[in-house]
C-alpha positions in Angstrom: -0.3 0.0 0.5 1.2 3.6 -1.1 2.1 5.8 1.7 0.1 9.2 2.4 3.1 11.3 3.3 6.7 11.0 4.6 6.3 14.2 6.7 2.8 14.5 8.7 3.7 17.9 9.7 4.4 19.6 6.4 2.3 20.1 3.2 4.0 17.6 0.9 3.9 17.7 -3.2 4.9 14.6 -5.0 6.8 15.2 -8.1 7.0 13.0 -11.0 8.0 13.3 -14.8 7.3 11.3 -18.1 9.4 11.1 -21.2 12.9 10.9 -19.9 13.4 7.9 -22.0 11.7 8.9 -25.6 13.3 9.9 -28.8 10.3 12.3 -29.4 8.5 14.7 -27.6 8.7 16.8 -24.7 9.1 15.8 -21.4 6.3 16.5 -19.0 6.2 17.0 -15.2 3.4 17.1 -12.7 3.5 18.1 -8.7 0.7 17.2 -6.8 -0.5 18.5 -3.7 -2.9 15.9 -1.8 -4.9 15.9 1.4 -3.1 14.0 3.9 -5.6 11.4 4.6 -6.4 10.9 0.9 -6.7 7.3 -0.7 -7.4 5.6 -3.8 -6.8 2.0 -3.9 -6.1 2.0 -7.6 -3.4 4.4 -7.7 0.2 3.2 -8.5 2.9 4.0 -10.3 1.8 5.1 -13.8 3.8 2.3 -15.3 2.0 -0.5 -13.6 -1.6 1.1 -14.9 -3.2 0.5 -18.4 -4.7 3.9 -20.3 -8.0 3.5 -18.7 -6.8 3.3 -15.1 -4.6 6.1 -16.1 -7.3 8.3 -17.4 -10.0 7.8 -14.9 -7.4 8.7 -12.1 -6.6 11.5 -13.9 -10.3 13.0 -13.4 -10.4 12.0 -9.5 -6.4 14.0 -9.0 -7.9 16.6 -10.8 -11.0 16.7 -8.7 -9.7 16.1 -5.1 -5.9 17.0 -4.9 -5.5 20.4 -3.2 -3.1 21.7 -5.8 -2.0 20.2 -8.8 0.3 21.2 -11.9 1.8 20.1 -15.2 4.7 21.4 -17.2 7.1 20.5 -19.8 10.0 21.1 -22.0 10.5 20.9 -25.1 12.4 18.4 -27.9 14.6 21.9 -28.6 15.2 23.0 -24.9 16.0 19.1 -24.3 18.6 19.6 -26.6 19.9 22.7 -25.6 20.4 21.4 -21.7 20.2 18.0 -22.0 17.4 15.5 -21.1 18.6 15.4 -17.6 18.5 19.4 -16.8 15.1 19.4 -18.8 13.7 16.8 -16.7 14.9 19.2 -13.4 13.6 22.4 -15.2 10.1 20.4 -16.1 9.7 19.7 -12.6 11.0 23.3 -10.9 8.0 24.7 -13.1 5.3 22.5 -12.1 6.1 23.3 -8.2 6.5 26.9 -9.3 3.1 27.0 -11.2 0.8 25.3 -8.1 -1.9 27.1 -6.2 -0.4 26.3 -3.1 3.0 26.1 -1.7 4.5 22.9 -0.7 7.0 22.7 2.1 8.4 19.8 1.1 8.9 18.1 -2.4 8.6 14.3 -2.9 11.1 13.8 -5.9 10.9 10.1 -7.7 14.2 9.6 -8.2 17.9 10.0 -7.3 18.8 13.3 -8.4 17.0 16.5 -8.5 18.2 20.2 -8.9 15.8 22.9 -7.1 15.6 26.6 -8.4 13.6 27.5 -5.2 14.2 27.4 -1.5 11.7 24.2 -0.6 13.7 21.3 0.8 12.9 18.0 -0.9 14.0 14.4 -0.5 14.4 12.2 -3.7 12.7 8.8 -3.6 14.1 5.7 -5.7 11.3 3.9 -7.2 9.1 6.7 -5.4 6.2 6.4 -7.9 5.7 3.3 -6.3 5.6 4.0 -2.8 4.0 7.9 -2.6 0.5 8.8 -3.2 1.5 12.2 -4.2 4.2 11.0 -6.7 1.6 8.3 -7.9 -0.3 10.8 -8.3 2.3 13.0 -10.4 3.1 10.0 -12.3 -0.6 9.5 -13.6 -0.6 13.3 -14.9 2.4 13.4 -16.2 2.2 10.4 -18.4 -1.5 11.1 -19.4 -0.8 15.1 -20.1 2.4 13.8 -22.2 0.2 10.8 -24.0 -2.7 12.9 -24.9 0.2 15.7 -26.6 1.8 12.5 -28.5 -1.4 11.8 -29.9 -2.0 14.8 -31.0 1.5 15.4 -33.2 0.9 12.0 -34.3 -1.8 13.2 -36.8 0.7 15.5 -38.3 3.3 12.8 -38.7 1.6 9.4 -39.1 4.5 7.6 -40.3 6.3 7.2 -36.9 3.1 5.3 -34.8 3.5 7.8 -31.8 -0.3 6.9 -31.0 1.1 3.9 -30.1 4.8 4.2 -29.2 4.5 7.8 -27.5 8.1 8.5 -28.6 9.9 5.9 -27.6 12.5 3.8 -29.1 10.5 1.2 -30.8 11.9 -0.9 -32.9 9.0 0.2 -35.9 9.8 4.0 -34.5 13.2 3.7 -35.2 12.3 2.1 -38.7 10.2 4.8 -39.1 13.2 7.3 -38.6 15.4 5.3 -41.1 12.7 5.7 -43.9 11.5 8.9 -43.1 14.0 10.8 -41.2 14.0 12.5 -38.7 10.9 15.2 -37.7 11.3 18.6 -35.8 9.5 17.1 -32.6 12.3 14.5 -32.7 15.5 15.0 -30.1 18.7 15.8 -32.1 20.6 15.4 -29.1 19.7 11.4 -28.9 21.0 9.1 -30.8 17.7 8.3 -32.9 19.5 5.7 -35.3 22.3 3.2 -34.7 26.4 5.1 -36.0 27.0 6.3 -38.6 23.2 6.6 -39.8 21.2 9.2 -38.4 17.8 11.0 -39.2 17.9 13.9 -41.5 15.7 16.9 -39.9 12.9 17.7 -42.6 
């Protein structure tokens, strides 16, 4: 069972990202503050849930959270500052846009660089341990998936509606045949060396 909080005397915001390992599309991040007594039996790491469960939980989280925020960094920004820094930047944006100021951040993972004065704790596999981080993982994942499905209509050859920009064999084959799009991260290894996708 996921825990409700790490520090019972502090307002905690759970933070997580989605899309770090993708070849295309932005990296998204979310921050969520839940009521201390909030529980939901179905909530878990978004990777353990199916699409229907995630979308159902998203509506519940958005309705019942004290505050939530979702932010992203574009592929261009990822190429400029690298994916790790872009993930940190997206998380900091999400925290800054919360309607209520948290007193503690629970960060999924083992590294973080803050841009504010809020203390934080990094928790490895935190999306499977704390409700607020799991809620953030659901929001980041669903918002990003919605975006990828939208741009899949613009570039249908890459099957983003199903692979969401991740490096599947079919996605790499589409890059090999059709080249890279403006949504691809040019700093990533899109194809095995010495072949690389060319920007349209």
